[in-house]
N, C-alpha and C positions, 0 to 999 in steps of 0.2 A: 505495499499500499505506499502509496505515497500522498504527500501532504506538502502546499507552500506554505509557509510562516502562514499568512493571513486568512487561508481557508482552515476552519475546526468544524463543517460538517457539508456533507455531498450526500446529497442524495438519488439515486439510480432510477430510473424506470424504463425495465426491458434494456437495459442497458446504457442509457442516453441519460447523459446529465439533464436534468430537470430543475434543480433548487443547490445550493449555497449559501452559508452563511460564514460573515468573518467574526460571531459576535463569539462573547464567553462564557464559561459557568453554562444554566443551562437554558438561557436565552432563545440560541438557536434552535431547540426543539419545539420550545412555544411559539416561537415563531412558524414555524413550520408545520403545527398543526392548525395555525390560520389561515395558511399558504394551502396546506390539504383541502381546508373548506371549500376552498375555491375551483378544486380537479377534482375529477371525475378516475382517479388513478384506481385498479383493483392494487389494493394493499397488497396481495402474495407477489402484483410483479414488482412490488419497490425492495431496494435496495439502501441501507444507509451503510452511510462510513462515517468513523467519527474519530477524530484525534485521541480521546478518553471519554472513556463510558463508566457512571461508580452505578450503586444501586439506584440512586434516585431517577439518573439520565434513563436506565433499562426498563424502569416502571414507566415515564412518559413513556420510550420507544412502543412499548407494551401498547399501551392506553392508542397510541395513534394506530394502531394495529398491523406493525412492519414486524414482518417476521425473518427478513432477511438481515443482518447486521454484521459489518465489519468494525473491528476496534483498531486503533492502533496500540492504545495501552485501554487495558478491562481490569476491572477490583473483579475478587473474588466474590464478596456478593453479588455483582453483576451478572458474574456466571452463575453463581447458582440459581437467580433469578429468572436468568434468561433460560436455564435447564425446567425450573418448577414452570415455566407457559411454552414451552416448546418455542424455541425462537431459537434460530438457526443462527450462528454465529461464530466468526476467526476475530481473531487478535494478533498480533506481532510480540504482545509482551503481557503475562499478566503477573496482577500483584495483587499482595494480599486485602489491600485497600488504596482507597487514593486521600493524598493529606485533604479532605476537604470536610467543615463538619455538615455535610447536609448527608454524607454520606454514612457520620455518626446517627443522624438522630433519626437513620431510618432504620438500622441496626436489626428492631424486633417488628419492622412492619412486614407486611406480605403480600398485603393487598393495593393494588397497582390505584384504585380509587382515594384509600384512605392517604395512601403517600403521594398523591398530586394533591389534595390538600392541605398535606404538612410543608410542601412546597409553595404552593401558590401562597400561604399565608408567610411564610419567608419574604415572599418579595412585596407584598401589602407594609411588611411591617418595620 
């Protein structure tokens, strides 16, 4: 997987690049959610590439209905979450956890909807 320094997230539809983001943290996934509301892509035909995927990002990806994911850096909690929700994934590097308070906040959370509420609460506060 190759990334330019400024692109953090890419979305492909049937191997065609249809969306990119340069934003940080989880904002690319929230923006992607808005983008997908305006599109009629079959979720099974989408592949998401992201630089870093922790448990929070994994939950957001699951809520978007995307089932194919590639990550440069993947945390074990994200891997476990993808396994539980039957998401196909690949990664360049697996780490025990990422250094992000969001990953710590979601340690005991197993429901994507609950996780999303917690994450959105962090944005508002």
